[in-house]
N, C-alpha and C positions, 0 to 999 in steps of 0.2 A: 838624238831624236829616237823615240820609240815607235814601233809599229804594232798594230794589232795583228794577230795571226791571220794570214790570208784565207779567204773562203773560196777563191776561184783562181783559175790560171791568170786572169787579168790582174787580180789583186796581187798575186805573187810576183808577176812581171813588174808591176808598178813599184812594189817594195824593193825588189832586187835592183831595179834601175836606179832608184833613189840612193841605195846603199853604194852602188858602184860609183855614182857621181860624187856623193859626199865623202867617200873614202879615197877617191882619186885612183881607183883600181885601173891599171892600164893593160892588164892581160885579159884575154878573152874570158868571159864568165859564162858558164853554162847553167841552165836553170831546169830543175826537175819539174814535172807537171804537178798539179795539186794532188794527184793520185799517189805521188811519191813512188812511182813504179821503178825508177832508176835507183832510188835509195834502197828499196827492198831487194832489187836484183843484185846489187853490188855489196850488200850488207856491210856498209862502211862504218859500222860501230862494233867495237871501238875503232877509233881513227885508224885509217890505213892510207898508204900512198898507192896510187894506181897510175899506170901508164896505159892509155887507150890509143890504139893504132888508128890510122886513117880509115880503116874499114869498120871501126867500131868495136873491135875485139880487144879484150884485156890482154896486154902484152907483159905486164908486170903487176903483181899485187904483193905488197909488203905484209909482213907479219903484223898483228895488232900493235898499235902505237900507244903511247909514244915510244916505248922501249923497243918495239919491234921494227922501228924505222931504220932502214939502212940506206944512207945516201950512196954508199959504194955500190950496193946492188942495183939501185935505181940508175946510177950513172952507167953501170955495165949494160943494163937493158937499153938505155938510150944509145950507147955506142954501138950496140948490136944492130941498130936500125940503119947505121951509116953504110 
C-alpha cells in the first residue's frame, strides 16, 4: 500500500497508524509533527541510533550509520541507566 505525502498532522497520524497496523509493529511508535521539528532538532540523517531518557534528553547518540552504529556502545548506555 502506498500513501501520498501527508499535508497535515492528521494525515501523518492516519498514515503512521495504518503502517503500524499493517506492519504489525508492537513497540511504541513516536510521530514527528508535520513541521518536522524533531527531525531537524536531532539531525537523524544520515541514520543514527538515539537513546532518549524519560525527561526527553538525548542520553546516547551514535556516529552516523550504518557504519557508525555500535550496539556495544548503545548497550553500555542502556546499562548505565540501571
